[in-house]
N, CA and C atoms as an extended XYZ file, in Angstrom:
309
Properties=species:S:1:pos:R:3:atomname:S:1:resname:S:1:resid:I:1 pbc="F F F"
N       -70.918       18.247       27.309 N   MET     1
C       -69.949       17.172       27.282 CA  MET     1
C       -68.528       17.719       27.360 C   MET     1
N       -68.258       18.797       26.609 N   PHE     2
C       -66.925       19.386       26.621 CA  PHE     2
C       -66.560       19.888       28.013 C   PHE     2
N       -67.543       20.431       28.740 N   ASP     3
C       -67.294       20.915       30.100 CA  ASP     3
C       -66.899       19.766       31.020 C   ASP     3
N       -67.528       18.621       30.848 N   GLU     4
C       -67.220       17.456       31.678 CA  GLU     4
C       -65.799       16.959       31.413 C   GLU     4
N       -65.408       16.922       30.166 N   VAL     5
C       -64.048       16.503       29.811 CA  VAL     5
C       -63.032       17.491       30.389 C   VAL     5
N       -63.326       18.766       30.282 N   THR     6
C       -62.439       19.796       30.830 CA  THR     6
C       -62.301       19.648       32.335 C   THR     6
N       -63.403       19.381       33.023 N   LYS     7
C       -63.362       19.191       34.478 CA  LYS     7
C       -62.500       17.993       34.845 C   LYS     7
N       -62.644       16.919       34.097 N   ARG     8
C       -61.855       15.716       34.401 CA  ARG     8
C       -60.361       15.935       34.134 C   ARG     8
N       -60.052       16.643       33.079 N   ILE     9
C       -58.646       16.951       32.785 CA  ILE     9
C       -58.074       17.843       33.872 C   ILE     9
N       -58.824       18.849       34.290 N   ASN    10
C       -58.368       19.739       35.356 CA  ASN    10
C       -58.193       18.989       36.678 C   ASN    10
N       -59.114       18.070       36.975 N   ALA    11
C       -59.002       17.277       38.199 CA  ALA    11
C       -57.766       16.375       38.153 C   ALA    11
N       -57.490       15.773       36.994 N   PHE    12
C       -56.300       14.941       36.854 CA  PHE    12
C       -55.037       15.780       37.019 C   PHE    12
N       -54.999       16.952       36.399 N   TRP    13
C       -53.839       17.847       36.494 CA  TRP    13
C       -53.632       18.289       37.937 C   TRP    13
N       -54.715       18.628       38.639 N   PHE    14
C       -54.632       19.029       40.044 CA  PHE    14
C       -54.072       17.884       40.882 C   PHE    14
N       -54.579       16.673       40.663 N   SER    15
C       -54.119       15.512       41.409 CA  SER    15
C       -52.649       15.210       41.123 C   SER    15
N       -52.237       15.403       39.889 N   LEU    16
C       -50.832       15.195       39.525 CA  LEU    16
C       -49.927       16.186       40.260 C   LEU    16
N       -50.333       17.437       40.295 N   ARG    17
C       -49.557       18.453       41.009 CA  ARG    17
C       -49.546       18.189       42.513 C   ARG    17
N       -50.680       17.752       43.061 N   LEU    18
C       -50.759       17.422       44.476 CA  LEU    18
C       -49.833       16.259       44.807 C   LEU    18
N       -49.846       15.237       43.981 N   THR    19
C       -48.967       14.086       44.195 CA  THR    19
C       -47.502       14.507       44.180 C   THR    19
N       -47.135       15.344       43.229 N   TYR    20
C       -45.757       15.825       43.135 CA  TYR    20
C       -45.357       16.575       44.402 C   TYR    20
N       -46.213       17.463       44.869 N   ARG    21
C       -45.898       18.237       46.073 CA  ARG    21
C       -45.801       17.333       47.298 C   ARG    21
N       -46.689       16.359       47.402 N   LEU    22
C       -46.640       15.427       48.533 CA  LEU    22
C       -45.380       14.585       48.480 C   LEU    22
N       -44.987       14.200       47.284 N   PHE    23
C       -43.777       13.391       47.123 CA  PHE    23
C       -42.540       14.150       47.616 C   PHE    23
N       -42.509       15.453       47.394 N   LEU    24
C       -41.364       16.262       47.812 CA  LEU    24
C       -41.397       16.647       49.286 C   LEU    24
N       -42.529       16.493       49.942 N   ASP    25
C       -42.674       16.883       51.344 CA  ASP    25
C       -41.923       15.907       52.240 C   ASP    25
N       -41.049       16.440       53.078 N   SER    26
C       -40.231       15.584       53.949 CA  SER    26
C       -41.049       14.956       55.082 C   SER    26
N       -42.233       15.455       55.357 N   ARG    27
C       -43.077       14.879       56.413 CA  ARG    27
C       -43.772       13.600       55.963 C   ARG    27
N       -43.800       13.364       54.667 N   VAL    28
C       -44.437       12.154       54.135 CA  VAL    28
C       -43.459       10.995       54.310 C   VAL    28
N       -43.910        9.919       54.937 N   PRO    29
C       -43.008        8.771       55.153 CA  PRO    29
C       -42.471        8.200       53.843 C   PRO    29
N       -41.235        7.746       53.897 N   PHE    30
C       -40.575        7.229       52.703 CA  PHE    30
C       -41.326        6.043       52.101 C   PHE    30
N       -41.818        5.153       52.952 N   TYR    31
C       -42.470        3.949       52.425 CA  TYR    31
C       -43.711        4.286       51.601 C   TYR    31
N       -44.359        5.411       51.859 N   THR    32
C       -45.503        5.786       51.036 CA  THR    32
C       -45.056        6.353       49.695 C   THR    32
N       -43.852        6.895       49.648 N   LYS    33
C       -43.334        7.460       48.402 CA  LYS    33
C       -42.980        6.374       47.390 C   LYS    33
N       -43.001        5.141       47.823 N   VAL    34
C       -42.739        4.027       46.921 CA  VAL    34
C       -43.879        3.878       45.906 C   VAL    34
N       -45.090        4.239       46.300 N   VAL    35
C       -46.258        4.081       45.419 CA  VAL    35
C       -46.098        4.881       44.124 C   VAL    35
N       -45.810        6.194       44.184 N   PRO    36
C       -45.633        6.903       42.908 CA  PRO    36
C       -44.418        6.409       42.118 C   PRO    36
N       -43.375        5.990       42.820 N   LEU    37
C       -42.202        5.463       42.117 CA  LEU    37
C       -42.546        4.192       41.345 C   LEU    37
N       -43.299        3.301       41.983 N   LEU    38
C       -43.714        2.075       41.296 CA  LEU    38
C       -44.669        2.374       40.139 C   LEU    38
N       -45.487        3.397       40.313 N   THR    39
C       -46.409        3.787       39.247 CA  THR    39
C       -45.640        4.271       38.023 C   THR    39
N       -44.658        5.117       38.250 N   VAL    40
C       -43.837        5.622       37.138 CA  VAL    40
C       -43.058        4.473       36.509 C   VAL    40
N       -42.550        3.577       37.344 N   PHE    41
C       -41.825        2.423       36.829 CA  PHE    41
C       -42.715        1.585       35.915 C   PHE    41
N       -43.959        1.375       36.323 N   TYR    42
C       -44.887        0.595       35.502 CA  TYR    42
C       -45.133        1.267       34.151 C   TYR    42
N       -45.329        2.572       34.172 N   VAL    43
C       -45.629        3.296       32.931 CA  VAL    43
C       -44.475        3.176       31.940 C   VAL    43
N       -43.243        3.245       32.435 N   PHE    44
C       -42.092        3.200       31.536 CA  PHE    44
C       -41.547        1.789       31.332 C   PHE    44
N       -42.126        0.821       32.012 N   SER    45
C       -41.697       -0.561       31.872 CA  SER    45
C       -42.172       -1.124       30.529 C   SER    45
N       -41.350       -1.964       29.912 N   PRO    46
C       -41.787       -2.590       28.653 CA  PRO    46
C       -42.874       -3.650       28.875 C   PRO    46
N       -43.045       -4.093       30.110 N   LEU    47
C       -44.081       -5.076       30.422 CA  LEU    47
C       -45.354       -4.347       30.817 C   LEU    47
N       -46.421       -4.599       30.095 N   ASP    48
C       -47.706       -3.959       30.358 CA  ASP    48
C       -48.804       -5.005       30.386 C   ASP    48
N       -49.885       -4.690       31.091 N   VAL    49
C       -51.060       -5.542       31.058 CA  VAL    49
C       -51.646       -5.515       29.650 C   VAL    49
N       -51.761       -4.307       29.101 N   ILE    50
C       -52.208       -4.124       27.718 CA  ILE    50
C       -51.064       -3.448       26.972 C   ILE    50
N       -50.487       -4.093       25.977 N   PRO    51
C       -49.328       -3.531       25.273 CA  PRO    51
C       -49.624       -2.156       24.667 C   PRO    51
N       -48.618       -1.270       24.707 N   ASP    52
C       -48.783        0.094       24.220 CA  ASP    52
C       -48.926        0.180       22.710 C   ASP    52
N       -48.529       -0.867       21.982 N   PHE    53
C       -48.671       -0.791       20.522 CA  PHE    53
C       -50.133       -0.874       20.096 C   PHE    53
N       -51.026       -1.261       21.009 N   LEU    54
C       -52.466       -1.201       20.719 CA  LEU    54
C       -52.899        0.244       20.966 C   LEU    54
N       -53.041        0.988       19.900 N   ILE    55
C       -53.303        2.418       19.977 CA  ILE    55
C       -54.542        2.700       20.832 C   ILE    55
N       -54.434        3.687       21.681 N   ALA    56
C       -55.466        4.184       22.592 CA  ALA    56
C       -55.708        3.228       23.754 C   ALA    56
N       -55.971        1.962       23.484 N   ILE    57
C       -56.236        1.019       24.574 CA  ILE    57
C       -54.972        0.782       25.390 C   ILE    57
N       -53.839        0.706       24.740 N   GLY    58
C       -52.566        0.495       25.434 CA  GLY    58
C       -52.201        1.660       26.327 C   GLY    58
N       -52.533        2.864       25.919 N   GLN    59
C       -52.254        4.035       26.743 CA  GLN    59
C       -53.300        4.198       27.841 C   GLN    59
N       -54.480        3.675       27.612 N   LEU    60
C       -55.557        3.791       28.590 CA  LEU    60
C       -55.211        3.066       29.887 C   LEU    60
N       -54.586        1.901       29.796 N   ASP    61
C       -54.224        1.195       31.024 CA  ASP    61
C       -53.150        1.965       31.786 C   ASP    61
N       -52.213        2.614       31.069 N   ASP    62
C       -51.204        3.427       31.744 CA  ASP    62
C       -51.864        4.600       32.475 C   ASP    62
N       -52.797        5.248       31.806 N   PHE    63
C       -53.520        6.361       32.416 CA  PHE    63
C       -54.279        5.901       33.656 C   PHE    63
N       -54.912        4.743       33.566 N   LEU    64
C       -55.659        4.206       34.693 CA  LEU    64
C       -54.733        3.880       35.865 C   LEU    64
N       -53.595        3.278       35.584 N   ILE    65
C       -52.633        2.946       36.640 CA  ILE    65
C       -52.116        4.218       37.306 C   ILE    65
N       -51.807        5.247       36.516 N   VAL    66
C       -51.334        6.519       37.085 CA  VAL    66
C       -52.419        7.123       37.972 C   VAL    66
N       -53.650        7.145       37.505 N   SER    67
C       -54.758        7.711       38.287 CA  SER    67
C       -54.949        6.959       39.599 C   SER    67
N       -54.973        5.645       39.520 N   LEU    68
C       -55.151        4.837       40.728 CA  LEU    68
C       -53.953        4.970       41.672 C   LEU    68
N       -52.756        5.039       41.103 N   GLY    69
C       -51.560        5.207       41.926 CA  GLY    69
C       -51.573        6.524       42.686 C   GLY    69
N       -51.996        7.601       42.018 N   MET    70
C       -52.073        8.901       42.697 CA  MET    70
C       -53.119        8.873       43.809 C   MET    70
N       -54.279        8.280       43.549 N   GLN    71
C       -55.328        8.209       44.566 CA  GLN    71
C       -54.870        7.388       45.765 C   GLN    71
N       -54.218        6.268       45.503 N   PHE    72
C       -53.735        5.416       46.592 CA  PHE    72
C       -52.675        6.141       47.417 C   PHE    72
N       -51.759        6.816       46.750 N   PHE    73
C       -50.719        7.573       47.434 CA  PHE    73
C       -51.330        8.660       48.318 C   PHE    73
N       -52.305        9.398       47.787 N   GLU    74
C       -52.951       10.453       48.566 CA  GLU    74
C       -53.656        9.891       49.796 C   GLU    74
N       -54.187        8.687       49.697 N   ARG    75
C       -54.851        8.065       50.850 CA  ARG    75
C       -53.858        7.580       51.900 C   ARG    75
N       -52.647        7.232       51.475 N   LEU    76
C       -51.633        6.763       52.428 CA  LEU    76
C       -50.995        7.898       53.211 C   LEU    76
N       -50.942        9.080       52.612 N   VAL    77
C       -50.318       10.240       53.258 CA  VAL    77
C       -51.257       10.744       54.350 C   VAL    77
N       -50.710       11.166       55.503 N   PRO    78
C       -51.573       11.707       56.559 CA  PRO    78
C       -52.479       12.830       56.034 C   PRO    78
N       -53.744       12.776       56.431 N   GLU    79
C       -54.769       13.671       55.888 CA  GLU    79
C       -54.438       15.155       56.073 C   GLU    79
N       -53.851       15.508       57.211 N   GLU    80
C       -53.560       16.933       57.450 CA  GLU    80
C       -52.506       17.468       56.468 C   GLU    80
N       -51.584       16.623       56.061 N   ILE    81
C       -50.569       17.041       55.079 CA  ILE    81
C       -51.204       17.187       53.701 C   ILE    81
N       -52.053       16.235       53.342 N   VAL    82
C       -52.745       16.305       52.051 CA  VAL    82
C       -53.598       17.565       51.997 C   VAL    82
N       -54.349       17.831       53.057 N   GLU    83
C       -55.235       18.992       53.079 CA  GLU    83
C       -54.444       20.300       53.013 C   GLU    83
N       -53.311       20.349       53.682 N   GLU    84
C       -52.465       21.548       53.627 CA  GLU    84
C       -52.017       21.834       52.194 C   GLU    84
N       -51.538       20.817       51.512 N   HIS    85
C       -51.085       21.004       50.126 CA  HIS    85
C       -52.257       21.283       49.190 C   HIS    85
N       -53.382       20.656       49.448 N   ARG    86
C       -54.568       20.897       48.623 CA  ARG    86
C       -54.999       22.366       48.729 C   ARG    86
N       -55.005       22.894       49.955 N   GLN    87
C       -55.394       24.296       50.153 CA  GLN    87
C       -54.398       25.252       49.498 C   GLN    87
N       -53.122       24.939       49.579 N   ARG    88
C       -52.113       25.789       48.930 CA  ARG    88
C       -52.280       25.788       47.415 C   ARG    88
N       -52.544       24.617       46.845 N   LEU    89
C       -52.763       24.546       45.396 CA  LEU    89
C       -53.996       25.336       44.981 C   LEU    89
N       -55.063       25.225       45.760 N   LEU    90
C       -56.277       25.981       45.453 CA  LEU    90
C       -56.032       27.481       45.547 C   LEU    90
N       -55.251       27.895       46.555 N   ALA    91
C       -54.928       29.319       46.702 CA  ALA    91
C       -54.086       29.805       45.524 C   ALA    91
N       -53.155       28.978       45.079 N   GLU    92
C       -52.327       29.352       43.924 CA  GLU    92
C       -53.175       29.460       42.665 C   GLU    92
N       -54.159       28.577       42.519 N   GLN    93
C       -55.053       28.658       41.363 CA  GLN    93
C       -55.857       29.948       41.396 C   GLN    93
N       -56.337       30.326       42.581 N   ASP    94
C       -57.104       31.563       42.707 CA  ASP    94
C       -56.252       32.776       42.366 C   ASP    94
N       -54.990       32.754       42.787 N   GLU    95
C       -54.085       33.861       42.473 CA  GLU    95
C       -53.849       33.957       40.974 C   GLU    95
N       -53.712       32.807       40.314 N   ASP    96
C       -53.488       32.807       38.869 CA  ASP    96
C       -54.697       33.347       38.116 C   ASP    96
N       -55.874       33.030       38.597 N   ILE    97
C       -57.100       33.462       37.921 CA  ILE    97
C       -57.272       34.968       38.039 C   ILE    97
N       -56.977       35.517       39.220 N   PHE    98
C       -57.241       36.923       39.460 CA  PHE    98
C       -56.016       37.810       39.295 C   PHE    98
N       -54.915       37.242       38.838 N   ALA    99
C       -53.708       38.055       38.645 CA  ALA    99
C       -53.908       38.980       37.455 C   ALA    99
N       -53.489       40.249       37.579 N   PRO   100
C       -53.637       41.161       36.442 CA  PRO   100
C       -52.731       40.746       35.294 C   PRO   100
N       -53.224       40.911       34.097 N   GLU   101
C       -52.430       40.566       32.914 CA  GLU   101
C       -51.411       41.667       32.646 C   GLU   101
N       -50.232       41.215       32.299 N   GLU   102
C       -49.186       42.169       31.954 CA  GLU   102
C       -49.315       42.530       30.474 C   GLU   102
N       -49.175       43.797       30.174 N   LEU   103
C       -49.273       44.236       28.777 CA  LEU   103
C       -47.913       44.465       28.199 C   LEU   103
């Protein structure tokens, strides 16, 4: 069970980093960049579907909106750009794993 939770957290973190890199890429059309902006706006907006004062459940809807917003944004971006950034992120992860530790 712990391995499954770790995998999901890592997948969310990877998707978050991918979204950030795609957002900064000048080849991505501006109108698609509105999706992550609206997602962030929703998270910080005082108006929520489920109010944040309801502990855990209130944050769960924010997490769900962020996850869905990232997936939708990645689908709107041209596939070759997404794949390029995905491969670069994977290569950076491999470098981090195999980098020698400094003493």
